FIFI-423994 format. One record per residue (C-alpha): x, y, z. Coordinates in steps of 0.25 Angstrom, whole numbers, plus 5000, padded with zeros to 4 digits. Example, Ala and Ser with C-alpha at 12.3 -4.5 7.8 and 13.67 -1.06 7.14 Angstrom:
residues 2
504949825031;505549965029;
//
This chain:
residues 523
587359595215;586659725221;587559845224;587259835239;587659685239;588959725231;589259835241;589059745253;589959635247;590959735244;590959795258;590959645264;592259615256;592859745260;592559725275;593059585275;594359635269;594459745279;594359655291;595059535285;596359555293;595659565306;594959435304;596259365300;596959415312;595859355321;595959225314;597459215314;597559265329;598859335325;598559475321;597659575330;596859635319;597759735312;597159795300;597759895290;597160035290;597060035275;596959935264;597959925252;597260035244;597360135256;595860135260;595360135274;594859995278;594160015291;593760165292;594260265302;594260185314;595160075309;595860015323;597259985322;596859835324;595559765326;595359715340;594259605343;593259655353;593659555363;595059625364;594459765366;594959835378;594059925387;594760065389;594060085403;594659955408;596059985403;596060125409;595660065422;596859975422;597660105418;597160175430;597460065439;598860055433;599160205435;598660195450;599560075452;600760155447;600460275455;600260195467;601560125465;602260255463;601660305476;602060175484;603560185478;603660335483;603060295497;603960185498;605160275495;604760395505;603960325516;604760285529;604860135528;604360125514;602960105508;602660005519;602760105530;602060225522;600860285530;599560315524;599860465525;601060455518;600460375507;599260465506;599760565495;600160445486;598760385487;598160515485;599060535473;598760405466;597260425468;597360565463;598160525451;597260415446;596060505448;596660615440;597060525429;595660475428;595060615429;595860675418;595560555408;596960495408;596260355406;595360405395;596260365384;595460435373;595560385359;596260505354;597060545366;598560555363;599760515373;600060665377;598560695380;598460565388;599760595396;599260745398;598060685405;598860595413;599860715417;598660805420;598060695430;599460695437;599360845438;597960845444;598360735454;599660805457;598960935460;597960865469;599160795476;599960915477;598860985484;598760875495;600360875496;600361025499;599760995513;600861015524;600660875529;600960815515;602360885514;603160755517;602360685506;602560785495;603860725489;603360585489;602160635482;602860705471;603760585469;602560495467;601860595458;603160605449;603360455448;601860425446;601760535435;602960475427;602360335429;600960365425;601260455413;602060345407;601060235411;599860325405;600660345392;600660195391;599160185394;598960275383;599860195373;599160065377;597760125375;598160185361;598760055357;597459985361;596660085353;597460065341;597159915342;595659935343;595659875357;595059995364;594060055353;592759975351;592459935337;591059955331;590359935318;589160005314;587959955307;587260055298;587960165290;587060275295;587260415300;587260365314;588460275310;589160385304;588960475317;589460355326;590760335317;591060485317;590860485333;591760365334;592860435325;592860555334;592860475347;593660345343;592860275354;592460165344;592960115330;591960095319;592459975311;591459975300;589959995296;588959895292;587659925285;586459835282;586159935270;587559915264;587159965250;586660105255;587860145264;589260205261;590560135262;590960205275;590460305285;591460405291;592560305285;592060185292;591760075282;590460005279;590859855279;589559795275;588159765279;587659695292;587859555285;589359585284;589359635298;588859495304;590059425299;591159535298;592559515303;592559645310;591559595321;592559535331;593059675332;591759755334;591359795348;589959845343;589059845331;588259975330;587059995323;586960135318;585560125311;584460235314;583560195325;582360215316;582760105307;582260005317;582059885308;583459895302;584059905316;583259785321;583759705309;585259745311;585159705326;584559575322;585759545312;586859595322;586359525335;587059405330;588359465332;589159465345;589459615344;588759715352;587759785343;587259925346;586360035340;586660175338;585560265345;585260385337;584460505342;583060435338;583460305343;582960225355;583360105362;582860005372;583260045386;583859915389;584959935378;586359965382;586760105377;588160145375;588860245366;589760225354;590560355351;589460465352;588260365349;587360295359;587160155355;586260045361;586759895362;585859805355;586659665356;587959615361;588559555373;588859615387;589959725386;590459725401;591859765400;592159735415;591559595413;592359575401;593659615408;593359525420;593159405410;594459435403;595159445416;594559315420;594959245407;596359295409;596559255423;595859115423;596359085409;597759105413;597559025425;596958915417;598058915406;599058905418;598358785423;598058715410;599358725403;599858585407;598558525403;598658605389;600058555388;599658405390;598458425380;599358475369;600358365371;599258255370;598658325358;600058315351;600258175355;598758135350;598658185336;599558265326;599258415325;599258545333;598958555348;598058665346;596758695338;596358835334;594958865330;594359005325;593159035334;592259145337;592659235349;592159365355;591359445345;591559335334;593059355334;593759245328;594759185338;595659065337;595358965348;596358875353;596058725357;596858595359;596758515346;595758405348;595558355334;596458295324;597158405316;596558365303;595158365308;595158505315;593958585313;594258735314;592858785311;592058675319;591258635306;591158505313;590958505328;591558395337;590658275339;590758155349;591858065344;592358155334;593458085326;594158225324;594558235339;595858165344;595958085356;596558195364;595558285358;594358215364;594958225378;595358375377;593958405371;593158335381;593958405392;594058535385;595558535386;595558575371;595058715375;596258745385;597058825374;595858925373;596458985386;597359055377;596159115369;595659155383;596959225387;597059305374;595659355375;594959275364;594159185373;593659185387;593659075398;592159075398;591259115386;590559055374;591358945368;592058985355;591458915342;592258895330;591958995319;591058925309;590658815318;589558725313;588358655320;588058555310;588058625297;587758755302;588758865308;588458865323;588359015323;587159015313;586358935322;586059035333;585859185330;586559225343;587759135341;588759255340;588259305353;589159205360;590259285355;589959405363;590959355373;592259285372;592259135369;592559055381;593358925385;592158885393;590758945394;589358935399;588958845388;590058755390;589658725405;588258715401;588458595391;588658675378;590058615376;590658555363;590058565349;588758635346;588258545335;586758565335;586058705334;585458675348;586858665354;587258795347;586058875352;586258825367;587758865367;587458995361;586359015372;587358975383;588459065377;587559185377;586959155391;588459155396;588759295389;587559355396;587959305409;589459315409;590159355421;591459335429;590859235438;590059165428;591359135420;591959085433;590758985435;590858935420;592358915422;592158835435;591058755428;591858715415;592758605421;591558535428;590758545415;591858495407;592158375416;590658335417;590358355402;590258225395;589258265385;589858375377;590558335364;591958395363;
//
């Protein structure tokens, strides 16, 4: 064995060991990705970024959206305090308060929220301590108080001074306590890795070192590891970040469900090398970007962004619209909770019939691929005899399959066996609408289905769904020929490119008529 091959095998073994606990946590659905900072010999296992725990990309939070909610909560508390004061001092209570009497309160609330934003009270920098954050909040109160005091010095405002001072004191105490809580929440989320995007770098180059050093300074991103297609020529780490293997190791690495973006840090002059890396990495659902150096150029239709201090061009990956993702999640929670409320009597009846029909558990759990190839446990009602259950879908269901029970035939035909996946939706592992999740290792004939279509993993650029564009277009049930695999993948990618709130509602509305009118699909 050559030295380069031996080095690659060593790093592969080491990297698999490094991420073993996170993979086990996902499979068992018990832990949340806790990993020790050091191994038994006291050596650093993940480099200088080492998040307190690894969080799948699907569970990542957007700080801008969170701080927007914080701002709304602060405004609501300030307004409630103003209403309470007005109710106490206005003749006849709040209902009889005049606009003139309420004007200082309205002015004070507006000034306060503006001051908090102006002085960066909602910035929540990675290195900002509690005292500094509370100092910003107090300074915002000072700015708003000075402005409000200037307005209250007018002779006509004399009757309003005492209520305004009472409101100011009450609001100050309430928002100082509240903002201390916001800071603690953000700090906890950062410790859990929910607010800091994770990246891996391809190419142990000077550009990679510069990017890592900038990330260490800003803490805007966490660099989990480095992969290099020239593994025999690179050091074991750059600035403390470990080199985990070559690009072949990256394609199947356990860390991928936690990675928001793969960044290629190869000089722009190495055009052939970059082209080959892009070709290899495009099969992954993760976003792939290229670091632009001073001599680099990029097509004007590329999406440009920044990581730490480096400008990058997005080369592949799904749409990254945070607002659209938030609307989709809200839709899942609202409609999913309502569906569960309406469906629980049916689910209870199905569970009873399954127990009466054949021995074994009511539920069947199967490991399937979720967003970004994350391994999730999907829940279904058991429709097969317990001794013939096929957790890897090595043999897909066929017409008249002798493994399916009497009750199983009915619930599969009507898709009632899928109802427990509402729990997967509510915890955020699945969506109501999206590509159907396939079992890990599912085979089409003798070939693993994922190997039939190069773009197969692109269907994992969005959470899997209980129903989807493919399902209402006839691609429902087993995909037991290469042609069926290709058609489903094409429909899934078409959905991902077109996804919207209204498109999802249309697919939901069409699902039941399609199920009732479908007599051809084998289930």
